C-alpha positions as CSV (number, residue, x, y, z in Angstrom):
1,M,132.9,81.4,70.6
2,N,130.0,80.4,72.2
3,T,130.7,79.4,75.7
4,M,129.6,79.0,79.2
5,T,131.1,79.5,82.7
6,L,130.2,77.9,85.9
7,D,132.3,77.9,89.1
8,G,135.4,79.3,86.9
9,Y,135.3,76.7,84.6
10,T,134.5,77.5,80.9
11,A,132.4,75.1,78.5
12,V,132.8,75.4,74.4
13,I,129.1,75.2,73.5
14,R,128.1,74.0,69.9
15,Y,124.7,73.6,68.6
16,N,123.9,69.9,67.0
17,P,121.1,70.5,64.1
18,E,120.6,66.9,63.3
19,T,119.8,66.1,67.2
20,D,118.1,69.7,67.9
21,E,120.1,70.2,71.1
22,F,123.7,71.9,72.1
23,R,126.8,70.3,73.4
24,G,129.0,71.6,75.8
25,E,132.6,70.5,76.2
26,I,134.5,71.7,79.6
27,Q,137.7,73.0,79.1
28,G,141.0,72.8,80.6
29,L,140.2,69.7,82.7
30,N,142.6,66.6,83.3
31,G,140.4,64.5,81.1
32,G,137.3,65.2,79.0
33,A,133.7,65.9,80.3
34,D,130.7,67.0,78.1
35,F,127.0,67.9,78.7
36,Y,124.1,68.1,76.3
37,G,120.5,70.2,76.6
38,K,117.8,71.5,74.3
39,N,117.9,75.0,76.1
40,P,120.2,77.4,78.3
41,E,118.5,76.2,81.6
42,E,119.0,72.8,80.8
43,L,122.5,73.2,79.4
44,R,123.6,75.0,82.9
45,R,122.2,72.4,84.7
46,E,124.0,69.7,83.0
47,F,127.1,71.5,83.0
48,K,126.7,71.8,86.8
49,A,126.1,68.0,86.8
50,S,128.6,66.8,84.6
51,L,131.2,69.1,86.4
52,D,130.2,68.1,89.9
53,F,130.3,64.2,88.9
54,F,134.3,65.3,87.2
55,V,135.4,67.0,90.0
56,A,134.3,63.8,92.4
57,M,135.9,61.0,90.5
58,C,138.9,63.3,90.3
59,E,138.8,63.5,94.1
60,K,137.9,59.7,94.6
61,H,141.3,58.9,92.4
62,G,143.5,61.3,93.7
63,R,144.1,63.3,90.3
64,P,144.2,67.1,90.2
65,V,140.7,68.5,88.2
66,R,142.4,70.3,85.9
67,K,145.2,69.8,83.5
68,P,148.3,72.0,84.3
69,A,149.6,74.1,81.6
70,S,153.3,73.6,81.2
71,G,154.0,77.3,79.5
72,K,155.3,76.2,76.3
73,F,153.6,75.2,73.1
74,V,155.0,74.9,69.4
75,V,153.7,77.6,66.9
76,R,153.9,77.1,62.8
77,L,153.9,80.3,60.8
78,P,154.8,80.8,57.2
79,P,158.2,81.9,57.1
80,E,157.7,85.8,55.9
81,L,154.9,86.0,59.1
82,H,158.1,84.8,61.3
83,Q,160.8,86.6,60.2
84,A,158.4,90.1,60.3
85,A,157.6,88.7,63.9
86,T,161.5,88.5,64.4
87,T,162.5,91.5,63.2
88,V,159.7,93.3,64.8
89,A,160.5,91.9,68.2
90,Q,164.3,93.0,67.4
91,A,163.0,96.5,66.8
92,E,161.3,96.7,69.9
93,G,164.3,95.3,71.6
94,I,162.4,92.3,73.1
95,S,162.3,88.8,72.6
96,L,160.4,86.7,69.9
97,N,158.6,85.1,73.1
98,A,158.0,88.4,74.6
99,L,156.1,89.5,71.5
100,M,154.0,86.3,71.0
101,E,153.2,86.7,74.3
102,R,152.1,90.4,74.0
103,A,150.0,89.5,71.1
104,I,148.1,86.5,72.7
105,R,146.7,89.0,75.6
106,H,146.1,91.3,73.3
107,E,143.5,88.8,71.5
108,L,142.6,87.4,74.6
109,R,141.5,90.4,76.2
110,D,139.6,91.2,72.6
111,A,138.0,88.1,72.9
112,A,136.5,88.7,76.6
113,A,135.1,91.7,75.6
């Protein structure tokens, strides 16, 4: 995954061959904010401008900048994977939720490496 980080915010970066430019979309905000650039330097500059504008608008309207996560989400799995995960969790004496949390932490650690 192509990402760029600025001031603790992460943007996912995608290239559009039709326009020959990159588009960044800032993640985790309480609304949408994107930016464009032809090269990394321009992309970073536009990331900062877009983020600064978004933060200023949130402050002006008394809204939080980040969208708070509830800590809950629904995961749909094939029944055989659900059963296998349940069996592993029971064998380890932990909840299915604890097993999923461990698996997600593992994947996030690997993605950051």
